[in-house]
C-alpha positions in Angstrom: 84.6 26.1 151.5 88.2 26.8 150.5 88.8 29.3 153.3 87.7 27.1 156.2 90.1 27.5 159.1 92.1 24.6 160.4 92.7 24.4 164.1 95.7 22.5 165.3 99.2 22.7 166.9 102.3 20.6 167.3 101.6 17.8 169.7 104.3 15.5 171.3 103.7 11.9 172.2 104.1 10.7 175.8 107.3 8.7 175.0 108.9 11.9 173.7 108.0 13.8 176.9 109.4 11.0 179.0 112.7 11.0 177.1 113.0 14.8 177.4 112.3 14.6 181.1 114.9 11.9 181.5 117.5 14.0 179.6 116.7 17.0 181.7 117.0 15.0 184.9 120.3 13.5 183.9 121.6 16.9 183.0 120.5 18.4 186.3 122.1 15.5 188.2 125.4 15.9 186.4 125.3 19.7 187.0 124.7 19.1 190.7 127.7 16.7 190.8 129.8 19.3 189.1 128.8 21.8 191.8 129.7 19.3 194.5 133.1 18.7 193.0 133.7 22.4 192.7 133.2 22.8 196.5 136.2 20.5 197.3 139.6 22.0 197.3 141.2 21.6 194.0 137.9 20.4 192.5 137.0 23.5 190.4 138.7 22.3 187.2 137.2 18.8 187.6 133.8 20.3 188.3 134.0 22.4 185.2 134.9 19.4 183.1 132.0 17.3 184.5 129.6 20.2 183.9 130.8 20.6 180.3 130.6 16.9 179.8 127.0 16.8 181.1 126.0 19.7 178.7 127.6 17.9 175.7 125.9 14.6 176.7 122.6 16.3 177.0 122.9 17.9 173.6 124.0 14.5 172.1 121.0 12.9 173.7 118.6 15.4 172.3 120.1 15.1 168.8 119.7 11.3 169.1 116.1 11.8 170.1 115.4 14.1 167.2 117.0 11.6 164.8 114.8 8.8 166.2 111.7 11.0 165.9 112.5 11.7 162.2 113.2 8.0 161.6 110.0 7.0 163.3 107.9 9.5 161.3 109.6 8.4 158.0 109.2 4.7 158.6 105.6 5.3 159.7 104.9 7.1 156.4 106.5 4.2 154.4 104.5 1.7 156.4 101.3 3.7 155.6 102.3 3.8 151.9 102.7 0.0 151.8 99.4 -0.5 153.6 97.7 1.8 151.0 99.2 -0.3 148.2 98.0 -3.5 149.7 94.5 -2.1 150.4 93.9 -0.7 146.9 96.1 -3.0 144.8 99.5 -1.8 143.5 99.0 1.3 141.3 100.5 4.6 140.7 99.2 6.4 143.7 101.6 9.3 143.7 103.3 7.9 146.8 106.6 9.5 147.9 108.7 10.4 150.9 107.1 12.5 153.6 108.6 16.0 153.8 111.1 16.3 156.6 111.5 12.6 157.2 114.8 10.8 158.0 117.0 10.4 154.9 117.1 6.6 155.1 113.3 6.4 155.5 113.0 8.9 152.6 115.1 6.6 150.4 112.9 3.6 151.4 109.8 5.6 150.6 111.2 6.6 147.2 111.8 2.9 146.5 108.2 2.1 147.4 107.0 4.9 145.1 109.3 3.7 142.3 107.9 0.2 142.7 104.4 1.4 142.6 105.0 3.5 139.5 107.0 0.8 137.8 104.2 -1.8 138.2 101.6 0.7 137.2 103.7 1.7 134.2 104.1 -1.9 133.2 100.3 -2.5 133.2 99.8 0.7 131.2 102.4 -0.3 128.7 100.8 -3.8 128.4 97.4 -2.3 127.8 98.8 0.1 125.2 100.6 -2.8 123.5 97.4 -4.8 123.2 95.5 -1.9 121.7 98.4 -1.2 119.3 98.1 -4.7 117.8 94.4 -3.9 116.9 95.3 -1.2 114.5 91.9 0.4 114.9 90.6 3.5 116.4 89.0 2.4 119.7 86.7 4.2 122.1 85.1 2.6 125.2 82.0 4.2 126.8 79.9 3.5 129.8 76.2 2.7 129.6 75.5 6.4 130.0 77.8 7.3 127.1 80.7 8.6 129.1 84.1 8.0 127.5 86.3 5.8 129.7 89.1 4.8 127.3 90.3 6.2 124.0 93.5 5.5 121.9 95.5 7.8 119.8 93.9 6.6 116.6 90.4 7.4 117.9 91.5 10.9 119.0 92.9 11.5 115.5 89.7 10.2 113.9 87.0 11.8 116.1 88.8 14.8 117.6 90.8 14.6 120.9 88.7 17.2 122.6 85.4 15.4 121.7 86.4 12.0 123.0 88.5 13.0 126.1 88.1 10.6 129.0 85.1 11.6 131.1 83.3 13.5 128.3 80.2 12.4 126.4 80.7 10.1 123.4 77.8 12.0 121.8 80.0 15.0 121.4 81.7 13.0 118.6 79.1 10.6 117.3 75.4 11.0 116.4 73.6 10.3 119.7 70.7 8.3 118.3 72.8 6.1 116.1 75.5 5.4 118.7 73.0 4.6 121.4 70.9 2.4 119.1 74.1 0.5 118.1 75.0 -0.1 121.7 71.4 -1.3 122.5 71.5 -3.7 119.5 75.0 -5.1 120.6 73.6 -5.6 124.1 70.5 -7.4 122.9 72.6 -9.7 120.7 75.2 -10.2 123.5 78.0 -9.7 121.0 79.2 -7.3 118.3 77.5 -5.6 115.3 78.9 -4.1 112.2 77.2 -0.8 111.5 77.6 2.6 109.8 77.8 5.5 112.2 78.0 9.2 111.6 80.2 11.8 113.3 78.4 14.9 114.5 79.6 16.6 111.3 77.8 14.0 109.2 80.8 12.0 108.0 80.0 8.3 107.8 82.3 5.7 109.5 82.3 2.0 109.3 82.2 0.7 112.9 82.2 -2.4 115.0 80.2 -2.0 118.2 80.6 -4.6 120.9 78.9 -4.9 124.3 81.1 -5.3 127.4 78.6 -7.6 129.1 78.6 -7.6 132.8 81.3 -4.9 132.9 78.8 -2.3 131.7 79.5 -0.3 128.6 80.3 -0.5 124.9 83.4 -0.7 122.7 83.4 1.2 119.4 86.1 0.5 116.9 86.7 2.0 113.5 88.9 0.7 110.7 89.0 3.9 108.5 92.4 4.6 107.0 92.4 8.0 108.8 92.5 6.1 112.0 96.1 5.2 111.7 97.9 7.2 114.4 100.1 6.7 117.5 98.5 4.1 119.9 98.8 6.1 123.1 95.8 5.7 125.3 93.9 7.6 127.9 91.6 5.8 130.3 89.7 5.7 133.5 88.1 2.3 133.6 86.8 2.9 137.1 84.0 4.8 135.3 82.4 1.4 134.6 82.3 0.4 138.3 78.6 0.1 139.3 77.3 2.1 142.2 75.9 -0.5 144.6 73.2 0.3 147.1 75.0 0.9 150.4 74.6 -1.8 153.1 73.5 -0.5 156.5 76.4 1.0 158.4 77.0 -0.1 162.0 79.9 0.5 164.4 81.6 -2.7 163.2 81.4 -1.9 159.5 85.0 -2.3 158.1 86.5 0.8 156.6 87.4 -1.2 153.6 83.6 -1.7 152.9 82.4 1.7 154.3 79.9 3.4 152.0 81.0 7.1 151.9 79.9 10.3 150.4 82.7 13.0 150.3 81.3 16.5 150.5 82.6 20.0 150.1 80.8 23.3 149.8 81.5 26.9 148.9 79.8 29.7 150.9 79.4 33.5 151.1 81.5 33.4 154.3 82.5 31.6 157.4 79.6 32.3 159.8 77.7 29.1 159.9 74.5 30.8 161.2 74.5 33.8 158.8 76.4 32.9 155.6 74.8 31.0 152.8 75.7 28.1 150.5 76.6 28.9 146.9 78.0 25.6 145.6 77.9 21.9 146.6 80.1 19.1 145.4 79.9 15.5 146.3 81.2 12.1 145.2 80.5 8.6 146.3 83.2 6.3 147.4 83.0 2.6 148.1 86.1 0.9 149.5 88.9 1.6 147.2 86.8 3.1 144.4 85.8 6.7 143.7 82.5 6.6 141.8 83.5 9.3 139.3 80.6 8.5 137.0 78.1 9.7 139.6 78.9 13.1 141.2 77.0 16.2 142.4 78.3 19.5 141.1 75.7 22.1 141.9 75.5 25.9 142.0 73.1 27.3 144.6 71.4 30.7 144.6 72.0 32.0 148.1 69.3 34.7 147.9 71.8 37.5 148.8 74.9 39.1 147.3 78.1 37.2 147.4 80.9 39.3 149.1 83.8 40.2 146.8 86.2 38.6 149.4 84.5 35.2 149.0 84.4 35.5 145.2 88.1 36.1 145.2 88.6 32.7 146.8 86.0 30.4 145.0 85.4 32.5 141.8 81.6 32.3 142.1 79.8 35.5 141.2 76.2 36.7 141.6 75.7 36.4 137.9 76.8 32.7 138.0 74.1 31.7 140.5 71.4 34.1 139.3 69.5 31.2 137.5 70.5 28.5 140.0 68.0 26.8 142.3 67.9 27.8 146.0 68.9 25.3 148.6 65.4 24.0 149.3 65.2 22.8 145.6 68.5 20.8 145.8 68.1 19.5 149.4 66.3 16.3 148.3 68.8 15.6 145.6 71.6 15.7 148.1 69.7 13.7 150.6 69.1 10.9 148.0 72.8 11.0 147.0 74.0 10.7 150.5 71.4 8.3 151.8 72.9 5.3 153.7 76.4 6.7 153.4 78.9 8.2 156.0 79.7 11.8 155.2 83.5 12.4 154.9 85.1 15.8 154.4 87.9 18.2 155.3 86.5 20.2 158.3 83.2 18.5 157.5 81.6 20.0 160.6 81.5 23.4 158.9 79.8 22.0 155.8 77.2 20.2 157.8 76.5 23.1 160.0 75.9 25.4 157.0 73.6 22.8 155.4 71.8 22.4 158.7 71.2 26.2 158.9 70.0 26.3 155.3 67.5 23.5 156.1 66.2 25.3 159.1 66.0 28.5 157.2 63.7 27.0 154.5 61.6 25.1 157.1 63.0 21.6 156.4 63.8 19.3 159.3 67.5 18.6 159.5 68.7 15.2 160.8 72.4 15.3 161.8 74.4 13.0 159.5 77.1 10.5 160.7 80.4 11.9 159.6 84.2 11.5 159.7 86.4 14.6 159.6 89.7 14.2 157.9 91.3 17.0 159.8 90.5 15.2 163.1 91.7 11.9 161.7 94.8 13.5 160.3 95.7 15.2 163.6 95.2 12.0 165.5 97.2 10.0 163.0 100.1 12.6 162.8 100.2 14.3 166.2 103.3 16.4 165.2 101.9 17.6 161.9 101.5 21.4 161.9 99.8 21.9 158.5 96.4 20.3 158.5 95.1 22.4 155.5 93.8 20.4 152.6 96.9 21.3 150.6 99.2 20.3 153.5 97.5 16.9 154.1 97.4 16.2 150.3 101.1 17.0 149.9 102.1 14.6 152.6 100.0 11.9 151.1 101.0 12.4 147.5 97.6 13.6 146.3 97.7 16.1 143.4 95.6 19.2 143.9 93.2 20.0 141.0 90.2 22.3 140.9 91.1 23.9 144.3 88.5 26.2 145.8 85.7 24.6 143.7 83.3 22.4 145.6 83.6 19.4 143.3 87.3 19.8 142.8 87.9 19.9 146.6 85.5 17.0 147.1 87.5 14.9 144.6 90.8 15.8 146.3 89.4 14.9 149.6 88.1 11.6 148.3 91.7 10.8 147.1 93.0 11.7 150.5 90.4 9.5 152.2 91.7 6.6 150.1 95.2 7.2 151.4 94.1 7.6 155.0 91.8 4.6 155.8 94.4 1.9 154.9 96.8 3.7 157.3 94.2 3.6 160.0 93.3 -0.1 159.3 97.0 -1.0 159.4 97.1 0.4 163.0 94.1 -1.7 164.0 91.6 1.1 163.5 89.7 -0.8 160.9 86.0 -0.1 161.6 83.7 2.9 161.4 83.3 3.0 165.2 87.0 2.7 165.8 87.8 5.5 163.4 85.2 7.7 165.0 86.7 7.1 168.4 90.2 7.6 167.1 89.2 11.0 165.6 88.2 12.0 169.1 91.8 12.0 170.2 92.4 15.3 168.2 91.2 17.3 171.2 93.0 20.6 170.3 91.5 20.5 166.8 88.0 19.7 168.1 88.2 22.4 170.7 89.1 25.0 168.0 86.2 23.8 165.8 83.7 24.2 168.6 85.0 27.7 169.3 84.2 28.5 165.7 80.6 27.5 166.2 80.6 24.1 164.7 
């Protein structure tokens, strides 16, 4: 849930400790030399100068070390950004300089981010220009009727709130007519000219075309009312099919790892006593978040939700009064997660709560293979102090939306996973087994999690 504790502290790498020890040793030796000089007649002044020089040298050495650490962290962040761009294809991924990095590295990171945004903006502008030449109102929908693209003319014609990306096309068009037109276009493997009605009964002349193997349908309208600015909204990833996951083994590449990202909201933080009130999950395959298929479930915990928990996640007793108990949604989650590695922020907490819920309703609980982003983040950035979801997202350029809701946090975590696995792979940690072993390096974090009971 949103209030899960994060265990971690500042960790220094071995080279840093070695350099500090070397600096301390040099300073001690210089100080001893200064004392020796001071013991000789007339050597007091010389000893003082040597001692002062040793102190100044030690300070300079430490400042140099601090500069190198900042430079290393900054360049490491840029290297990770470039690895992310290569892994996912250049896109506007919200990349930017890591807070507190070296100024030169920050400028380099900004250039990488500008390059990403410029190339993504060029593609967006190209797509908008193509649609502008059509002169029609255009809506693209998935096979399930989910809007994946809409231009300004279509928003003006059908209502911007009714055809927003991710909503149902049937909020704007008569469901039976629109679905029948899509089926006919699919059967004819082409386009059909047809009369469709808006939900208010207004008739519109439409051309309906099947997208073939891409899955979905294009609806275009030539009505005079359609003339409007050609700005577009889209999320064409909604057309990506959800393949059945291949069996996961230790050598499964992270780039092909079938993942289900999970987050829950609960009545509290006691994994044995507190209950589940909401579950959000989204499937991820490689570089694609399967936004067309998500779980967003409210769960009746069978007891009153404490006010302190409601203040965090906003879920009240009234909201879950008619929701199913955990035993009625357990199979649905199991089917959704089957064959996939569970990924989450402090995922051990989520799985411990679900395990307790399963035991409580007499269902056998089989531990699920999982990767914890807090452990991976601590191992990847040993000096990072803020391992909260907000802190990790900020360092990786992930925008926070829907915070403290199960699905909102699951989607943020999914975006964070897409930023992390290319950084791991770039370091040679490119398989599921390697990532699991690498996460084990976060000993302080793991120790704190175990002390919390999970």
